[in-house]
C-alpha positions in Angstrom: 7.5 21.2 -14.5 7.5 17.5 -13.5 4.9 16.1 -11.2 4.1 12.9 -9.3 1.3 12.0 -6.8 1.8 9.3 -4.2 -0.4 8.5 -1.2 -2.3 11.8 -1.5 0.8 13.9 -1.8 1.7 15.9 -5.0 5.3 16.7 -5.6 6.1 19.3 -8.4 9.6 20.0 -9.5 10.9 22.9 -11.6 14.6 22.6 -12.5 16.6 25.5 -13.9 20.2 25.6 -15.2 22.2 28.3 -13.4 24.7 29.8 -15.9 26.2 32.2 -13.4 27.0 29.4 -10.9 28.5 27.2 -13.6 32.1 27.0 -15.0 31.9 24.7 -18.0 35.6 25.2 -18.9 36.3 23.6 -15.5 33.6 20.9 -15.8 31.2 22.4 -13.3 27.5 22.7 -14.1 25.0 23.8 -11.6 21.2 23.6 -11.4 18.6 25.0 -9.0 15.4 23.2 -8.5 12.2 24.3 -6.8 10.0 21.7 -5.2 6.4 22.1 -4.1 4.9 19.4 -1.8 1.1 19.5 -1.5 -0.9 17.4 1.0 -4.0 16.5 -0.9 -5.1 13.9 1.7 -7.2 14.3 4.8 -4.4 13.5 7.3 -1.6 15.5 8.8 1.9 14.3 7.9 5.5 15.3 8.4 8.4 15.0 5.9 11.2 13.1 7.8 13.9 12.2 5.3 14.9 12.6 1.7 16.6 10.2 -0.8 18.0 11.4 -4.1 19.2 9.4 -7.0 21.4 11.7 -9.2 22.7 10.4 -12.5 25.3 12.4 -14.5 25.7 12.5 -18.2 28.1 9.5 -18.1 25.5 7.3 -16.3 27.3 7.5 -13.0 24.8 7.3 -10.1 25.2 9.2 -6.8 22.7 8.7 -4.0 22.1 11.3 -1.3 20.2 10.6 1.9 19.5 12.9 4.8 17.0 14.3 7.3 14.4 16.7 6.0 14.9 19.2 3.2 16.8 22.5 3.5 17.2 21.9 7.2 13.5 21.5 7.8 11.1 18.6 8.5 7.8 20.4 7.6 4.5 19.3 9.0 1.7 19.5 6.4 -1.9 19.7 7.5 -4.6 18.6 4.9 -4.5 21.1 2.0 -1.2 22.7 3.0 1.9 23.0 0.9 5.6 23.5 1.4 8.0 24.8 -1.2 11.8 25.1 -1.2 14.7 25.6 -3.6 17.9 23.7 -3.6 20.7 22.9 -6.0 22.7 20.2 -7.7 26.2 20.4 -9.2 27.4 18.0 -11.8 30.7 17.5 -13.7 28.8 16.8 -16.9 26.5 19.2 -18.9 23.5 17.0 -18.4 22.0 14.4 -16.1 18.8 13.7 -14.1 17.5 13.4 -10.6 14.7 11.5 -9.0 14.0 10.4 -5.4 11.6 10.1 -2.6 10.6 11.5 0.8 9.9 9.4 3.8 6.8 10.8 5.4 5.2 10.1 8.8 1.5 10.2 9.2 -0.3 11.5 12.3 -1.2 7.9 13.0 2.5 6.9 13.2 2.5 5.1 9.9 5.5 5.8 7.7 5.2 5.9 3.9 7.2 7.0 0.9 6.3 9.8 -1.5 7.8 9.8 -5.0 9.8 12.7 -6.4 9.4 12.5 -10.2 12.4 12.0 -12.5 13.5 15.3 -13.9 16.2 16.2 -16.4 19.2 18.4 -15.7 20.0 19.8 -19.2 22.3 22.7 -19.9 22.9 24.6 -23.1 26.4 22.8 -23.2 25.0 19.4 -24.1 26.2 18.3 -27.5 23.2 17.6 -29.6 23.5 14.8 -32.2 21.2 15.1 -35.2 20.1 11.9 -36.9 
């Protein structure tokens, strides 16, 4: 698990390589990741948008921006959490993801919450021993 805490919001990520969804012989590798967002603050907030930075094994960077997560813009009261699972395909057997969520506080103030950098590693990565 990978974790970050920003502005009283804890984001935990658990990535998992999905063998059944991948076809390595065709250069397709797929990961699922589960994210838990916990409001540790004393204010109500809503997740408005997401921003992902996806880097493949060749160092190519792809950015994804959009409203909410999995079609939702959850409202989190103090102490509440929201979890969801999504996925990421790559054409390389490894890579990484990081990002942020744009949140809106009940007072109308917007702020960013960090999603920690997490690896996308498959069993197909060629290991080099030194």
